Every structure is written in C-alpha cells, then in structure tokens.
MARSESE-851803 format. One record per residue (C-alpha): z, y, x; residue in three letters. Coordinates in nm, 4 decimals, m for minus. Example, Ala and Ser with C-alpha at 12.3 -4.5 7.8 and 13.67 -1.06 7.14 Angstrom:
<rs>
+----------+----------+----------+-----+
:        z :        y :        x :  aa :
+----------+----------+----------+-----+
:   0.7800 :  m0.4500 :   1.2300 : ALA :
:   0.7140 :  m0.1060 :   1.3670 : SER :
+----------+----------+----------+-----+
</rs>
This chain:
<rs>
+----------+----------+----------+-----+
:        z :        y :        x :  aa :
+----------+----------+----------+-----+
:   1.6062 :  m0.7222 :  m2.6014 : MET :
:   1.5594 :  m0.6082 :  m2.2301 : LEU :
:   1.6543 :  m0.2324 :  m2.1632 : LYS :
:   1.4292 :   0.0037 :  m1.9768 : CYS :
:   1.6290 :  m0.0505 :  m1.6238 : ARG :
:   1.5588 :  m0.4370 :  m1.6320 : GLU :
:   1.2050 :  m0.3496 :  m1.7070 : ILE :
:   1.2005 :  m0.1352 :  m1.4169 : GLU :
:   1.3264 :  m0.4094 :  m1.2186 : GLN :
:   1.0936 :  m0.6767 :  m1.3509 : LEU :
:   0.7878 :  m0.4841 :  m1.3571 : ALA :
:   0.6440 :  m0.6136 :  m1.0297 : SER :
:   0.7305 :  m0.9895 :  m1.1322 : ASP :
:   0.5870 :  m0.9392 :  m1.4398 : TYR :
:   0.2381 :  m0.7688 :  m1.2567 : LEU :
:   0.2500 :  m1.0733 :  m1.0151 : ASP :
:   0.2877 :  m1.3223 :  m1.3293 : GLN :
:   0.6354 :  m1.4514 :  m1.1594 : ASP :
:   0.8021 :  m1.4496 :  m1.4996 : LEU :
:   0.9011 :  m1.7327 :  m1.7240 : SER :
:   0.7471 :  m1.7192 :  m2.0434 : PHE :
:   1.0593 :  m1.6363 :  m2.2072 : ARG :
:   1.0836 :  m1.3134 :  m1.9956 : GLN :
:   0.7432 :  m1.2344 :  m2.0333 : ARG :
:   0.7776 :  m1.2343 :  m2.3902 : MET :
:   1.0963 :  m1.0163 :  m2.3754 : ALA :
:   0.9136 :  m0.7721 :  m2.1714 : PHE :
:   0.5963 :  m0.7309 :  m2.3856 : LYS :
:   0.8475 :  m0.6699 :  m2.6858 : MET :
:   1.0015 :  m0.4066 :  m2.5168 : HIS :
:   0.6895 :  m0.2437 :  m2.3955 : LEU :
:   0.5752 :  m0.2902 :  m2.7652 : PHE :
:   0.8797 :  m0.0734 :  m2.8488 : MET :
:   0.9105 :   0.1712 :  m2.5604 : CYS :
:   0.6552 :   0.4537 :  m2.4703 : HIS :
:   0.8185 :   0.5314 :  m2.1625 : ASN :
:   0.8184 :   0.1823 :  m1.9863 : CYS :
:   0.4402 :   0.1645 :  m2.0981 : ARG :
:   0.3649 :   0.4553 :  m1.8988 : ASN :
:   0.5807 :   0.3359 :  m1.6033 : TYR :
:   0.4065 :   0.0099 :  m1.6149 : LEU :
:   0.0731 :   0.1846 :  m1.6349 : ARG :
:   0.1649 :   0.4455 :  m1.3218 : GLN :
:   0.2733 :   0.1030 :  m1.1443 : LEU :
:  m0.0633 :  m0.0335 :  m1.1934 : LYS :
:  m0.2410 :   0.2720 :  m1.0605 : THR :
:  m0.0248 :   0.3037 :  m0.7637 : THR :
:  m0.1075 :  m0.0508 :  m0.6516 : ILE :
:  m0.4561 :  m0.0210 :  m0.7071 : SER :
:  m0.4560 :   0.3078 :  m0.5439 : SER :
:  m0.2866 :   0.1355 :  m0.2245 : ILE :
:  m0.5277 :  m0.1529 :  m0.2151 : ARG :
:  m0.8116 :   0.0810 :  m0.2013 : LEU :
:  m0.6763 :   0.2644 :   0.1215 : MET :
:  m0.8566 :   0.1297 :   0.4561 : PRO :
:  m0.5915 :  m0.1077 :   0.6360 : VAL :
:  m0.6454 :   0.0438 :   0.9579 : ASN :
:  m0.5963 :   0.4090 :   0.8870 : GLN :
:  m0.4475 :   0.6272 :   1.1714 : SER :
:  m0.1767 :   0.8649 :   1.1064 : ILE :
:  m0.2348 :   1.1879 :   1.2799 : VAL :
:   0.1208 :   1.3362 :   1.4005 : VAL :
:   0.0712 :   1.6731 :   1.5604 : ASP :
:   0.3423 :   1.8933 :   1.7158 : ASP :
:   0.4074 :   2.1100 :   1.3917 : LYS :
:   0.4550 :   1.7760 :   1.1884 : VAL :
:   0.7395 :   1.6533 :   1.4577 : LYS :
:   0.8864 :   2.0093 :   1.4334 : ASP :
:   0.9073 :   1.9916 :   1.0653 : LEU :
:   1.0335 :   1.6441 :   1.0642 : ALA :
:   1.3086 :   1.7627 :   1.3270 : LYS :
:   1.4096 :   2.0372 :   1.0973 : GLN :
:   1.4680 :   1.8274 :   0.7808 : LEU :
:   1.6656 :   1.5960 :   0.9897 : LEU :
:   1.8743 :   1.8872 :   1.0824 : GLU :
:   1.8991 :   1.9991 :   0.7096 : GLN :
:   2.0015 :   1.6505 :   0.6112 : THR :
:   2.2409 :   1.6355 :   0.8583 : SER :
:   2.4193 :   1.9907 :   0.7633 : LYS :
:   2.4909 :   1.8386 :   0.3999 : THR :
+----------+----------+----------+-----+
</rs>
C-alpha cells in the first residue's frame, strides 16, 4: 500500500490521469483508508480550480510599500 508521502508525490499525476492502472488502484485504496489524504486531494483540486478561474492577464501592482516590505524580509532572512 502507498504511504501518505507517495500520495502527495503522485497526486498531480492522479488528477491528470497519468498513472498506470495498478498505481491508480493503489492510490484509490489509500484514499479509501486515509482521511488526511482525501482532504489533501480535495484541497489540491480546489486550488487547481481556483487558479483556472483567475484572469490570464492579471497585472500585479507593486508599490513602494511592497518593495520596502520585500527588502525587510530579505534582510531578515539573510541575518539567520
């Protein structure tokens, strides 16, 4: 039987239907028994659906406050 870590690694291939029959059956068996992995797969599906709904040409506004915050974060991470 697959482990949770393997489910995490194979989830995208499962959703894209890129697994062999044997892999799909092992994947489904694990999902049948593991509540956490069922939740993970449901959240992954929701994320993918949400991303598909986003406009393609959405522009990102970066103002001086965002630049200052990014600079502070970089300084903080370089200190550790």
